[in-house]
C-alpha atoms as a printed R data frame, in Angstrom:
    type eleno elety resid chain resno       x       y       z
1   ATOM     1    CA   MET     A     1 -29.300   7.628 -24.121
2   ATOM     2    CA   SER     A     2 -31.412   4.430 -25.821
3   ATOM     3    CA   SER     A     3 -28.850   4.630 -28.264
4   ATOM     4    CA   VAL     A     4 -25.630   3.609 -25.314
5   ATOM     5    CA   ARG     A     5 -28.253   1.256 -24.186
6   ATOM     6    CA   SER     A     6 -28.811  -0.699 -27.669
7   ATOM     7    CA   ALA     A     7 -24.939  -0.634 -28.043
8   ATOM     8    CA   LEU     A     8 -24.569  -2.184 -24.645
9   ATOM     9    CA   ASP     A     9 -27.355  -5.022 -25.685
10  ATOM    10    CA   GLU     A    10 -25.337  -5.710 -28.579
11  ATOM    11    CA   LEU     A    11 -22.155  -6.047 -27.065
12  ATOM    12    CA   ARG     A    12 -23.711  -8.136 -24.275
13  ATOM    13    CA   SER     A    13 -24.970 -10.827 -27.092
14  ATOM    14    CA   GLU     A    14 -21.823 -11.107 -28.666
15  ATOM    15    CA   ASP     A    15 -20.296 -14.587 -28.172
16  ATOM    16    CA   LEU     A    16 -16.625 -13.920 -27.438
17  ATOM    17    CA   ALA     A    17 -15.776 -17.631 -27.425
18  ATOM    18    CA   ALA     A    18 -15.568 -17.515 -30.939
19  ATOM    19    CA   SER     A    19 -13.698 -13.976 -31.433
20  ATOM    20    CA   SER     A    20 -10.218 -14.585 -31.982
21  ATOM    21    CA   SER     A    21  -7.490 -13.238 -29.444
22  ATOM    22    CA   ALA     A    22  -6.332 -10.389 -31.454
23  ATOM    23    CA   GLN     A    23  -9.967  -9.163 -32.023
24  ATOM    24    CA   LEU     A    24 -10.643  -9.442 -28.169
25  ATOM    25    CA   LYS     A    25  -7.352  -7.432 -27.602
26  ATOM    26    CA   ALA     A    26  -8.453  -4.724 -30.007
27  ATOM    27    CA   ASP     A    27 -12.158  -4.314 -28.390
28  ATOM    28    CA   LEU     A    28 -10.721  -3.898 -24.677
29  ATOM    29    CA   ILE     A    29  -8.622  -0.995 -26.315
30  ATOM    30    CA   GLU     A    30 -11.753   0.318 -28.051
31  ATOM    31    CA   LEU     A    31 -13.907  -0.119 -25.331
32  ATOM    32    CA   GLU     A    32 -11.434   1.901 -22.919
33  ATOM    33    CA   ARG     A    33 -11.482   4.543 -25.555
34  ATOM    34    CA   ASP     A    34 -15.691   4.490 -25.128
35  ATOM    35    CA   ALA     A    35 -15.528   4.494 -21.556
36  ATOM    36    CA   ASN     A    36 -12.972   7.703 -21.297
37  ATOM    37    CA   ALA     A    37 -15.497   9.214 -23.562
38  ATOM    38    CA   LEU     A    38 -18.775   8.242 -21.354
39  ATOM    39    CA   ASP     A    39 -16.874   9.154 -18.974
40  ATOM    40    CA   ALA     A    40 -16.408  13.116 -20.096
41  ATOM    41    CA   GLU     A    41 -19.936  13.000 -21.597
42  ATOM    42    CA   ARG     A    42 -20.868  12.557 -17.251
43  ATOM    43    CA   LEU     A    43 -18.659  15.535 -15.953
44  ATOM    44    CA   ARG     A    44 -20.256  17.485 -19.008
45  ATOM    45    CA   ARG     A    45 -23.369  16.571 -17.593
46  ATOM    46    CA   LEU     A    46 -22.303  16.960 -14.139
47  ATOM    47    CA   SER     A    47 -21.189  20.351 -15.154
48  ATOM    48    CA   GLU     A    48 -24.309  21.685 -16.141
49  ATOM    49    CA   ILE     A    49 -26.162  20.362 -12.869
50  ATOM    50    CA   ASP     A    50 -23.528  22.485 -11.109
51  ATOM    51    CA   ASN     A    51 -24.191  25.645 -13.190
52  ATOM    52    CA   ARG     A    52 -27.371  25.205 -12.745
53  ATOM    53    CA   GLY     A    53 -27.328  25.218  -8.977
54  ATOM    54    CA   ASP     A    54 -30.803  23.481  -8.465
55  ATOM    55    CA   PHE     A    55 -29.352  20.808  -5.875
56  ATOM    56    CA   GLY     A    56 -31.265  22.466  -3.133
57  ATOM    57    CA   GLU     A    57 -34.725  21.855  -4.625
58  ATOM    58    CA   ASP     A    58 -34.020  18.242  -3.690
59  ATOM    59    CA   GLY     A    59 -32.904  19.410  -0.300
60  ATOM    60    CA   TYR     A    60 -29.079  19.333  -0.450
61  ATOM    61    CA   LEU     A    61 -26.420  21.763   0.571
62  ATOM    62    CA   SER     A    62 -24.187  21.241  -2.638
63  ATOM    63    CA   THR     A    63 -23.668  19.670  -6.067
64  ATOM    64    CA   ALA     A    64 -21.535  17.106  -4.319
65  ATOM    65    CA   ALA     A    65 -24.094  16.078  -1.531
66  ATOM    66    CA   TRP     A    66 -26.540  15.383  -4.257
67  ATOM    67    CA   LEU     A    67 -24.315  13.607  -6.410
68  ATOM    68    CA   ARG     A    68 -22.884  11.604  -3.310
69  ATOM    69    CA   ASP     A    69 -26.775   9.938  -2.727
70  ATOM    70    CA   GLN     A    70 -27.812   9.859  -6.076
71  ATOM    71    CA   LEU     A    71 -24.700   7.622  -6.901
72  ATOM    72    CA   GLY     A    72 -23.824   6.210  -3.688
73  ATOM    73    CA   ILE     A    73 -20.359   7.093  -3.924
74  ATOM    74    CA   THR     A    74 -18.124   8.589  -0.641
75  ATOM    75    CA   HIS     A    75 -18.463  12.245  -0.023
76  ATOM    76    CA   GLY     A    76 -14.565  12.409  -1.192
77  ATOM    77    CA   GLN     A    77 -15.417  10.836  -4.584
78  ATOM    78    CA   ALA     A    78 -17.939  12.785  -4.920
79  ATOM    79    CA   ARG     A    79 -16.300  16.196  -4.481
80  ATOM    80    CA   GLN     A    80 -13.193  15.305  -6.618
81  ATOM    81    CA   ARG     A    81 -15.755  14.720  -9.365
82  ATOM    82    CA   VAL     A    82 -17.337  18.165  -9.128
83  ATOM    83    CA   GLU     A    83 -13.870  19.641  -9.069
84  ATOM    84    CA   VAL     A    84 -12.860  18.022 -12.186
85  ATOM    85    CA   SER     A    85 -16.195  18.997 -14.111
86  ATOM    86    CA   ARG     A    86 -15.374  22.798 -13.050
87  ATOM    87    CA   ARG     A    87 -11.878  22.523 -13.940
88  ATOM    88    CA   LEU     A    88 -12.717  20.798 -17.207
89  ATOM    89    CA   ALA     A    89 -15.046  23.966 -17.986
90  ATOM    90    CA   THR     A    90 -12.246  26.230 -18.644
91  ATOM    91    CA   MET     A    91  -9.699  23.900 -19.991
92  ATOM    92    CA   PRO     A    92 -11.022  23.161 -23.632
93  ATOM    93    CA   ARG     A    93  -7.895  20.912 -25.251
94  ATOM    94    CA   ALA     A    94  -7.684  18.932 -22.602
95  ATOM    95    CA   ARG     A    95 -11.409  18.481 -22.237
96  ATOM    96    CA   ALA     A    96 -11.750  17.653 -26.221
97  ATOM    97    CA   ALA     A    97  -9.129  15.290 -25.717
98  ATOM    98    CA   PHE     A    98 -11.224  13.647 -23.149
99  ATOM    99    CA   GLY     A    99 -14.270  13.632 -24.858
100 ATOM   100    CA   ASP     A   100 -12.219  11.742 -28.060
101 ATOM   101    CA   GLY     A   101 -11.103   9.055 -25.472
102 ATOM   102    CA   ASP     A   102  -7.648  10.202 -25.667
103 ATOM   103    CA   LEU     A   103  -7.437  10.739 -21.810
104 ATOM   104    CA   GLY     A   104  -9.101   9.189 -18.919
105 ATOM   105    CA   PHE     A   105 -10.650  10.413 -15.590
106 ATOM   106    CA   ASP     A   106  -6.959  10.369 -13.640
107 ATOM   107    CA   LYS     A   107  -4.955  12.317 -16.138
108 ATOM   108    CA   ALA     A   108  -7.927  15.213 -16.526
109 ATOM   109    CA   ARG     A   109  -7.601  15.281 -12.686
110 ATOM   110    CA   LEU     A   110  -4.258  15.658 -12.540
111 ATOM   111    CA   LEU     A   111  -4.071  18.379 -15.227
112 ATOM   112    CA   GLY     A   112  -6.943  20.019 -13.704
113 ATOM   113    CA   GLU     A   113  -4.581  20.226 -10.551
114 ATOM   114    CA   ALA     A   114  -1.863  21.992 -12.789
115 ATOM   115    CA   GLN     A   115  -4.590  24.225 -14.131
116 ATOM   116    CA   ALA     A   116  -5.857  25.608 -10.935
117 ATOM   117    CA   ALA     A   117  -2.579  26.035  -9.491
118 ATOM   118    CA   HIS     A   118  -1.262  28.199 -12.498
119 ATOM   119    CA   ARG     A   119  -3.715  29.477 -14.467
120 ATOM   120    CA   ASP     A   120  -2.242  31.664 -16.928
121 ATOM   121    CA   GLN     A   121   0.867  29.554 -17.254
122 ATOM   122    CA   TYR     A   122  -1.455  26.381 -17.924
123 ATOM   123    CA   SER     A   123  -3.437  28.300 -20.862
124 ATOM   124    CA   ALA     A   124  -0.011  28.847 -22.615
125 ATOM   125    CA   ASP     A   125   1.108  25.289 -22.464
126 ATOM   126    CA   GLU     A   126  -2.302  23.435 -22.300
127 ATOM   127    CA   GLU     A   127  -1.756  22.382 -25.858
128 ATOM   128    CA   MET     A   128   1.972  20.837 -24.801
129 ATOM   129    CA   LEU     A   129   0.810  19.192 -21.208
130 ATOM   130    CA   VAL     A   130  -2.240  17.602 -23.158
131 ATOM   131    CA   ASP     A   131   0.033  15.816 -26.100
132 ATOM   132    CA   VAL     A   132   2.143  14.502 -23.197
133 ATOM   133    CA   ALA     A   133  -0.850  13.487 -21.077
134 ATOM   134    CA   ARG     A   134  -1.620  11.585 -24.294
135 ATOM   135    CA   SER     A   135   2.028   9.757 -24.518
136 ATOM   136    CA   LEU     A   136   2.275   8.952 -20.972
137 ATOM   137    CA   PRO     A   137   0.490   6.634 -18.464
138 ATOM   138    CA   ALA     A   138  -0.806   8.212 -15.058
139 ATOM   139    CA   HIS     A   139   2.049   8.076 -13.200
140 ATOM   140    CA   GLY     A   140   4.241   9.516 -15.422
141 ATOM   141    CA   LEU     A   141   2.105  12.776 -16.298
142 ATOM   142    CA   ARG     A   142   2.234  12.949 -12.363
143 ATOM   143    CA   LYS     A   143   6.270  13.522 -12.813
144 ATOM   144    CA   ALA     A   144   5.860  15.299 -15.607
145 ATOM   145    CA   VAL     A   145   3.456  17.817 -13.922
146 ATOM   146    CA   ASP     A   146   5.809  18.170 -11.078
147 ATOM   147    CA   TYR     A   147   8.889  19.139 -13.028
148 ATOM   148    CA   TRP     A   148   6.609  21.461 -14.752
149 ATOM   149    CA   THR     A   149   5.311  23.514 -11.629
150 ATOM   150    CA   GLN     A   150   9.242  23.411 -10.646
151 ATOM   151    CA   ALA     A   151  10.227  25.142 -13.601
152 ATOM   152    CA   HIS     A   152   7.513  27.360 -13.608
153 ATOM   153    CA   ASP     A   153   7.368  28.522  -9.986
154 ATOM   154    CA   PRO     A   154   9.868  26.652  -7.448
155 ATOM   155    CA   GLU     A   155   8.418  28.129  -4.451
156 ATOM   156    CA   ALA     A   156   5.155  26.943  -5.429
157 ATOM   157    CA   SER     A   157   6.351  23.400  -5.891
158 ATOM   158    CA   GLU     A   158   8.113  23.902  -2.705
159 ATOM   159    CA   ALA     A   159   5.138  25.089  -0.730
160 ATOM   160    CA   ALA     A   160   2.871  21.969  -2.332
161 ATOM   161    CA   TYR     A   161   5.655  19.342  -1.101
162 ATOM   162    CA   GLU     A   162   5.610  21.077   2.751
163 ATOM   163    CA   VAL     A   163   1.603  20.206   2.056
164 ATOM   164    CA   ARG     A   164   2.224  16.788   1.465
165 ATOM   165    CA   PHE     A   165   4.746  16.554   4.373
166 ATOM   166    CA   GLN     A   166   2.056  17.775   6.852
167 ATOM   167    CA   ARG     A   167  -0.362  15.661   5.497
168 ATOM   168    CA   ARG     A   168   1.304  12.530   6.612
169 ATOM   169    CA   HIS     A   169  -0.184  10.524   9.439
170 ATOM   170    CA   LEU     A   170  -0.584   7.317  10.655
171 ATOM   171    CA   HIS     A   171  -3.318   5.797  12.621
172 ATOM   172    CA   VAL     A   172  -3.299   2.063  14.480
173 ATOM   173    CA   SER     A   173  -6.131   0.624  15.833
174 ATOM   174    CA   LYS     A   174  -7.286  -2.597  17.162
175 ATOM   175    CA   THR     A   175 -10.419  -3.955  15.213
176 ATOM   176    CA   LEU     A   176 -13.884  -6.046  16.772
177 ATOM   177    CA   GLY     A   177 -12.278  -8.776  14.248
178 ATOM   178    CA   GLY     A   178  -9.418  -9.346  16.687
179 ATOM   179    CA   MET     A   179  -6.934  -7.637  14.082
180 ATOM   180    CA   VAL     A   180  -5.010  -4.338  14.210
181 ATOM   181    CA   ARG     A   181  -5.807  -2.042  11.614
182 ATOM   182    CA   LEU     A   182  -2.729   0.172  10.015
183 ATOM   183    CA   ASP     A   183  -4.050   3.050   7.814
184 ATOM   184    CA   GLY     A   184  -2.143   5.892   6.982
185 ATOM   185    CA   ASP     A   185  -0.298   8.453   4.432
186 ATOM   186    CA   LEU     A   186   3.625   9.426   4.118
187 ATOM   187    CA   ASP     A   187   5.268  12.283   2.310
188 ATOM   188    CA   PRO     A   188   7.485  11.288  -0.815
189 ATOM   189    CA   VAL     A   189  10.571  10.689   1.592
190 ATOM   190    CA   GLY     A   190   9.245   9.333   4.238
191 ATOM   191    CA   GLY     A   191   7.545   6.957   2.216
192 ATOM   192    CA   GLU     A   192  10.595   6.051   0.291
193 ATOM   193    CA   ILE     A   193  11.975   4.974   2.930
194 ATOM   194    CA   VAL     A   194   9.626   2.563   4.261
195 ATOM   195    CA   ILE     A   195   9.424   1.407   0.897
196 ATOM   196    CA   THR     A   196  13.006   0.411   0.876
197 ATOM   197    CA   ALA     A   197  13.364  -1.045   3.687
198 ATOM   198    CA   LEU     A   198  10.065  -3.462   3.559
199 ATOM   199    CA   ARG     A   199  11.539  -4.231   0.038
200 ATOM   200    CA   SER     A   200  14.750  -5.230   1.931
201 ATOM   201    CA   LEU     A   201  13.258  -8.048   3.609
202 ATOM   202    CA   THR     A   202  10.320  -9.282   1.068
203 ATOM   203    CA   GLU     A   203  12.166  -9.547  -2.141
204 ATOM   204    CA   PRO     A   204  14.976 -12.186  -0.671
205 ATOM   205    CA   ASP     A   205  11.886 -14.482   0.107
206 ATOM   206    CA   ALA     A   206  10.097 -13.794  -2.693
207 ATOM   207    CA   ARG     A   207  12.785 -14.693  -4.945
208 ATOM   208    CA   GLY     A   208  13.220 -18.033  -3.175
209 ATOM   209    CA   GLY     A   209  10.679 -19.916  -4.569
210 ATOM   210    CA   LYS     A   210   9.419 -21.433  -1.671
211 ATOM   211    CA   ASP     A   211   7.444 -18.781   0.034
212 ATOM   212    CA   GLU     A   212   3.783 -19.203  -0.056
213 ATOM   213    CA   ARG     A   213   2.702 -16.427   1.291
214 ATOM   214    CA   THR     A   214   1.240 -13.437  -0.653
215 ATOM   215    CA   PRO     A   215   2.901 -10.275  -1.478
216 ATOM   216    CA   ALA     A   216   0.779  -8.270   1.016
217 ATOM   217    CA   GLN     A   217   1.647 -10.564   3.785
218 ATOM   218    CA   ARG     A   218   5.577 -10.471   3.153
219 ATOM   219    CA   ARG     A   219   5.157  -6.955   3.805
220 ATOM   220    CA   ALA     A   220   3.178  -7.295   7.024
221 ATOM   221    CA   ASP     A   221   5.500  -9.417   8.477
222 ATOM   222    CA   ALA     A   222   8.838  -7.403   7.426
223 ATOM   223    CA   LEU     A   223   7.112  -4.462   9.119
224 ATOM   224    CA   VAL     A   224   6.907  -6.536  11.981
225 ATOM   225    CA   ASP     A   225  10.629  -7.547  12.055
226 ATOM   226    CA   LEU     A   226  11.552  -4.250  11.306
227 ATOM   227    CA   CYS     A   227   9.635  -3.210  14.940
228 ATOM   228    CA   ARG     A   228  10.647  -6.100  16.755
229 ATOM   229    CA   ASP     A   229  14.138  -5.435  15.717
230 ATOM   230    CA   ASN     A   230  13.728  -2.076  17.181
231 ATOM   231    CA   LEU     A   231  12.771  -3.354  20.627
232 ATOM   232    CA   ASP     A   232  15.342  -5.755  20.631
233 ATOM   233    CA   SER     A   233  18.124  -3.716  19.650
234 ATOM   234    CA   GLY     A   234  17.846  -2.278  23.264
235 ATOM   235    CA   THR     A   235  18.159   1.250  21.948
236 ATOM   236    CA   ALA     A   236  14.567   2.138  22.257
237 ATOM   237    CA   PRO     A   237  14.405   5.086  25.100
238 ATOM   238    CA   LYS     A   238  13.236   3.783  28.599
239 ATOM   239    CA   VAL     A   239   9.749   4.601  29.928
240 ATOM   240    CA   GLY     A   240   8.918   3.626  33.445
241 ATOM   241    CA   GLY     A   241  12.629   2.764  33.988
242 ATOM   242    CA   GLU     A   242  12.431  -0.411  31.502
243 ATOM   243    CA   ARG     A   243  13.022  -0.751  27.856
244 ATOM   244    CA   PRO     A   244   9.516  -1.286  25.937
245 ATOM   245    CA   HIS     A   245   8.948  -4.544  24.732
246 ATOM   246    CA   ILE     A   246   5.553  -6.640  24.391
247 ATOM   247    CA   THR     A   247   4.354  -8.077  27.708
248 ATOM   248    CA   VAL     A   248   2.078 -11.018  27.816
249 ATOM   249    CA   THR     A   249   0.105 -11.931  30.673
250 ATOM   250    CA   VAL     A   250  -0.338 -15.923  31.201
251 ATOM   251    CA   ASP     A   251  -0.879 -17.971  33.704
252 ATOM   252    CA   LEU     A   252   0.521 -21.980  34.049
253 ATOM   253    CA   GLY     A   253  -1.802 -23.875  32.507
254 ATOM   254    CA   ALA     A   254  -1.927 -21.405  28.970
255 ATOM   255    CA   LEU     A   255   1.854 -22.756  29.021
256 ATOM   256    CA   GLU     A   256   1.501 -25.774  29.166
257 ATOM   257    CA   GLY     A   257  -1.182 -25.741  26.456
258 ATOM   258    CA   ARG     A   258  -4.296 -25.749  28.309
259 ATOM   259    CA   ALA     A   259  -7.374 -23.309  26.564
260 ATOM   260    CA   GLY     A   260  -9.195 -21.521  28.563
261 ATOM   261    CA   SER     A   261  -6.598 -20.163  30.740
262 ATOM   262    CA   THR     A   262  -5.368 -16.637  31.186
263 ATOM   263    CA   CYS     A   263  -2.952 -15.725  28.093
264 ATOM   264    CA   GLU     A   264  -3.402 -12.287  26.827
265 ATOM   265    CA   LEU     A   265  -1.683  -9.088  25.503
266 ATOM   266    CA   ASP     A   266  -1.608  -5.728  27.139
267 ATOM   267    CA   GLU     A   267  -2.928  -3.897  23.755
268 ATOM   268    CA   THR     A   268  -4.136  -6.326  21.580
269 ATOM   269    CA   GLY     A   269  -5.969  -8.710  23.868
270 ATOM   270    CA   VAL     A   270  -6.549 -12.741  23.985
271 ATOM   271    CA   ILE     A   271  -4.079 -14.854  22.425
272 ATOM   272    CA   THR     A   272  -4.041 -18.720  21.940
273 ATOM   273    CA   PRO     A   273  -1.757 -20.968  24.477
274 ATOM   274    CA   GLU     A   274   0.369 -22.009  21.353
275 ATOM   275    CA   ALA     A   275   1.312 -18.297  20.465
276 ATOM   276    CA   ALA     A   276   2.246 -17.899  24.219
277 ATOM   277    CA   ARG     A   277   4.385 -20.692  24.042
278 ATOM   278    CA   ARG     A   278   5.951 -19.422  21.265
279 ATOM   279    CA   LEU     A   279   6.580 -16.084  22.614
280 ATOM   280    CA   ALA     A   280   7.933 -17.846  25.793
281 ATOM   281    CA   CYS     A   281  10.820 -19.841  24.114
282 ATOM   282    CA   ASP     A   282  12.905 -16.627  24.296
283 ATOM   283    CA   ALA     A   283  11.790 -14.424  27.139
284 ATOM   284    CA   GLY     A   284  12.392 -12.203  29.950
285 ATOM   285    CA   ILE     A   285  10.346 -14.057  32.659
286 ATOM   286    CA   SER     A   286   8.243 -12.189  35.621
287 ATOM   287    CA   ARG     A   287   6.826 -14.412  38.035
288 ATOM   288    CA   VAL     A   288   3.316 -12.764  39.936
289 ATOM   289    CA   ILE     A   289   1.866 -14.885  42.642
290 ATOM   290    CA   THR     A   290  -1.856 -14.169  43.055
291 ATOM   291    CA   ARG     A   291  -4.805 -15.325  45.417
292 ATOM   292    CA   GLY     A   292  -7.853 -15.508  43.104
293 ATOM   293    CA   PRO     A   293  -7.217 -13.119  39.848
294 ATOM   294    CA   THR     A   294  -6.336  -9.657  41.530
295 ATOM   295    CA   GLN     A   295  -4.725 -10.174  44.944
296 ATOM   296    CA   VAL     A   296  -0.982 -10.629  44.432
297 ATOM   297    CA   LEU     A   297   0.646 -12.122  47.146
298 ATOM   298    CA   ASP     A   298   4.429 -12.071  45.445
299 ATOM   299    CA   VAL     A   299   6.367 -10.756  42.334
300 ATOM   300    CA   GLY     A   300   9.256 -12.746  41.746
301 ATOM   301    CA   ARG     A   301  12.370 -11.098  40.154
302 ATOM   302    CA   ARG     A   302  12.665 -11.320  36.455
303 ATOM   303    CA   THR     A   303  14.552 -14.180  35.119
304 ATOM   304    CA   ARG     A   304  15.503 -14.272  31.202
305 ATOM   305    CA   THR     A   305  15.076 -17.729  29.596
306 ATOM   306    CA   ILE     A   306  18.133 -17.268  27.180
307 ATOM   307    CA   PRO     A   307  21.053 -16.028  29.238
308 ATOM   308    CA   PRO     A   308  22.787 -13.691  26.883
309 ATOM   309    CA   ALA     A   309  26.174 -16.292  26.350
310 ATOM   310    CA   VAL     A   310  24.082 -19.251  25.683
311 ATOM   311    CA   ARG     A   311  22.722 -16.778  22.855
312 ATOM   312    CA   ARG     A   312  26.217 -15.823  21.968
313 ATOM   313    CA   ALA     A   313  26.849 -19.604  21.697
314 ATOM   314    CA   LEU     A   314  23.777 -20.285  19.815
315 ATOM   315    CA   VAL     A   315  24.551 -17.266  16.895
316 ATOM   316    CA   THR     A   316  28.333 -19.192  16.843
317 ATOM   317    CA   ARG     A   317  26.724 -22.037  15.998
318 ATOM   318    CA   ASP     A   318  23.639 -21.632  13.583
319 ATOM   319    CA   GLY     A   319  24.767 -18.190  12.350
320 ATOM   320    CA   GLY     A   320  21.221 -17.305  11.385
321 ATOM   321    CA   CYS     A   321  17.772 -19.208  11.025
322 ATOM   322    CA   ALA     A   322  18.267 -22.866  11.082
323 ATOM   323    CA   ALA     A   323  15.281 -23.896   9.162
324 ATOM   324    CA   PRO     A   324  16.747 -25.575   5.685
325 ATOM   325    CA   GLY     A   325  17.003 -23.032   2.797
326 ATOM   326    CA   CYS     A   326  16.390 -20.019   4.964
327 ATOM   327    CA   ASP     A   327  18.845 -17.187   5.247
328 ATOM   328    CA   ARG     A   328  17.534 -14.916   7.598
329 ATOM   329    CA   PRO     A   329  20.391 -13.433   9.891
330 ATOM   330    CA   HIS     A   330  20.678 -14.045  13.981
331 ATOM   331    CA   ARG     A   331  19.410 -10.491  14.570
332 ATOM   332    CA   TRP     A   332  15.847 -11.370  12.898
333 ATOM   333    CA   CYS     A   333  15.528 -14.809  15.086
334 ATOM   334    CA   ASP     A   334  14.326 -16.061  18.233
335 ATOM   335    CA   ALA     A   335  15.850 -18.736  19.907
336 ATOM   336    CA   HIS     A   336  13.364 -21.527  19.827
337 ATOM   337    CA   HIS     A   337  13.076 -24.758  22.784
338 ATOM   338    CA   ILE     A   338  13.096 -27.899  20.597
339 ATOM   339    CA   VAL     A   339  11.400 -29.344  24.024
340 ATOM   340    CA   HIS     A   340   9.824 -26.732  25.580
341 ATOM   341    CA   TRP     A   341  10.761 -25.453  28.997
342 ATOM   342    CA   VAL     A   342   7.516 -25.582  30.246
343 ATOM   343    CA   ASP     A   343   7.562 -29.346  29.452
344 ATOM   344    CA   GLY     A   344  10.904 -29.842  31.118
345 ATOM   345    CA   GLY     A   345  13.558 -28.744  28.202
346 ATOM   346    CA   HIS     A   346  16.594 -27.355  29.409
347 ATOM   347    CA   THR     A   347  17.827 -23.720  28.250
348 ATOM   348    CA   SER     A   348  20.803 -25.793  26.700
349 ATOM   349    CA   LEU     A   349  22.498 -25.582  23.395
350 ATOM   350    CA   ASP     A   350  21.681 -28.962  22.797
351 ATOM   351    CA   ASN     A   351  17.918 -28.374  23.219
352 ATOM   352    CA   LEU     A   352  18.208 -25.077  21.562
353 ATOM   353    CA   ALA     A   353  17.647 -23.461  17.736
354 ATOM   354    CA   LEU     A   354  17.799 -20.013  16.147
355 ATOM   355    CA   LEU     A   355  14.686 -19.580  14.009
356 ATOM   356    CA   CYS     A   356  13.437 -16.437  12.024
357 ATOM   357    CA   ARG     A   357   9.898 -15.313  13.567
358 ATOM   358    CA   ARG     A   358   8.137 -16.766  10.369
359 ATOM   359    CA   HIS     A   359   9.455 -20.468  10.777
360 ATOM   360    CA   HIS     A   360   9.034 -19.965  14.448
361 ATOM   361    CA   ARG     A   361   5.628 -19.707  14.079
362 ATOM   362    CA   MET     A   362   5.464 -22.558  11.623
363 ATOM   363    CA   VAL     A   363   7.190 -24.812  13.782
364 ATOM   364    CA   HIS     A   364   4.433 -23.980  16.960
365 ATOM   365    CA   GLU     A   365   1.783 -24.265  14.387
366 ATOM   366    CA   GLY     A   366   2.769 -28.308  14.058
367 ATOM   367    CA   LYS     A   367   5.418 -28.204  11.014
368 ATOM   368    CA   ALA     A   368   7.869 -29.997  13.020
369 ATOM   369    CA   GLU     A   369   9.422 -31.177   9.518
370 ATOM   370    CA   LEU     A   370  11.291 -27.806   9.519
371 ATOM   371    CA   LEU     A   371  13.543 -29.292  12.280
372 ATOM   372    CA   ALA     A   372  13.624 -32.874  10.911
373 ATOM   373    CA   PRO     A   373  17.895 -31.816  10.597
374 ATOM   374    CA   LEU     A   374  18.055 -31.509  14.661
375 ATOM   375    CA   ARG     A   375  17.201 -33.781  17.354
376 ATOM   376    CA   ALA     A   376  16.012 -33.039  21.042
377 ATOM   377    CA   PRO     A   377  18.670 -34.050  23.328
378 ATOM   378    CA   PRO     A   378  17.669 -37.232  25.109
379 ATOM   379    CA   ALA     A   379  15.309 -37.541  27.887
380 ATOM   380    CA   ALA     A   380  17.193 -37.265  31.355
């Protein structure tokens, strides 16, 4: 081990500024191979520790539990390393290629999965599979292993796909930081549908060259747009006699822009008055009069801020988002009051503009220059 430390000390002492670009690139490739070889040596030692089974002497119930605590990694990562080390013990060609630096951990893991599922066939085909692994990136090897499995055991391939399908899940939860966290896994077909739908909305934005959002932010906004479109379409099943949609509880002070007034969503809690004003631009309004915070005195009938006929005329006039350079279609847009109805603005065609949700948010954040081509109607 001292020689490894000495080699690292020597590398750290090098003046990289004095190296040519060609030399740096060659060094990086060589270091990657050396890192693979070191990783293989780590797993060889882990395999020997596992075989001896003396983790119990330190008070642990498994090698994975011992490894987790010693390295400060998750239990899933520790268990995966132990599994790969065990499988490599019966995979001589893959083990040798790993030790030579030709394969990395991910490729060794994929070959190990193939070996665990079809031991006899893997033994016959190991040399071929290792050669394929040397020539392909990890995602390419994943495809090759899937096709190899289908060729030799179609029923097992179908069963493996069904396992993936049953593992699908999605968790949606509020965080203490005021955000909503999404976490989950989809089967390949379901995942492809979601990726394609999100890409259909994000790629035109990316090509436009004026979008300052990160790719991750564009995907997040696209997911919200897809869900909003489903709610706006009116095809969602009724719950309690009503089509589901978001509900904002807001008092007059919040709509007038005064901070500290009641202004919150049913599921995710408090929002800002300006966010409420943006949502109220095009919304159904139900008046509730109370005495104090809880005693309801009167519930008014719902009124719709934008009548359907006005909306149709707005769509005919604007076509889609009225912000310069935006090509979002009308079904992805809100009807924005140039002078908010809370401030006395009329719900009339000359006081309205179609804005996609991104530009609608920006206008309410004070970026009014987006609406420079539009003009508010003269004061009454």
